[in-house]
C-alpha positions, 0 to 999 in steps of 0.5 A: 504456523496461524493463517496470520503468519501465513499471510505476512510470511508469502504464503497462501492463507485462508482469509477468512480466518477469524483473526484476519477478519478481526482486523480487516473489521477493526479498519474498515470502521475506521477508514469509514470514519476516516471519510469524512475528514480533512487532515485538518479536522478535530480527530484526524490524527489519533484515526489515522494512529489508531488506524497506522500506529507509527504514523510518523507525524509529518507524514499525512495520509488524505482521506479517502482513504483506504486499507485491508487493515493499515498495521502493515503499512511502515511511513518514514517520515515526510511522506504526503499521500494524496486523496483516495488511495487503497493500501490492501495491507496484507503483505506489508507495505514500506513507503520511503522517507521524503517519498509523494504518493499522488491522488487514486494509487493503489498500492495492492499487496495481494495474489490468487491462485493461478490454478482454477480449482485454486481460486475457488477457495478463500486463499490468497499470498501477500507480497511485500511491496516497497517503495524508497525514499523520495520517490513519485508516484504520480496520480493513479499508479497501480503497484503488483505484490511483491514490486519494489521502487528504489529511491529517487524514482519518479513513477508516472502518472496511470503507470501498472507497476508489476517488475521491481524498478531500479534507483533514479529512475523514470518509469512509466506505462503498461507495464512500467519501463525506465525510460530515464536514468536520473542520475 
């Protein structure tokens, strides 16, 4: 199994591998080009489609935007991602249709070894993030590796989501906890 395949399969992989570094370099160059653009600028759509293959025409990511690879981000129709989002997509990040992501949100799939000796090595493991349909993440939400947020859920501003949130929930805090069932 290649290091890239290990990355996508939630196994520890060497993040200094050639294929991975080339993917990151391409994404960083495209993200850097986006930093001086607005969504109305000529060329925006071509860059965002090169960065995130398959992004629906109805979905928008407001620059500035940062990601590791881009091709690990899967967006449904009519997704809106506000300014200054960071998506570290070594693991797949899936965002369902009609979801809104507030400014300064971070979706982070990599995790490093717990053992400090192992952490000295250039290895990490990525776990996918799944955000359902019709969700709303408020300003500054952080979503940790391996988390699933169910359909129609709302995550309050500044929350740190470290565990799954069921559908139809309003959740807030650090760590994020359900405070209201919406249905």
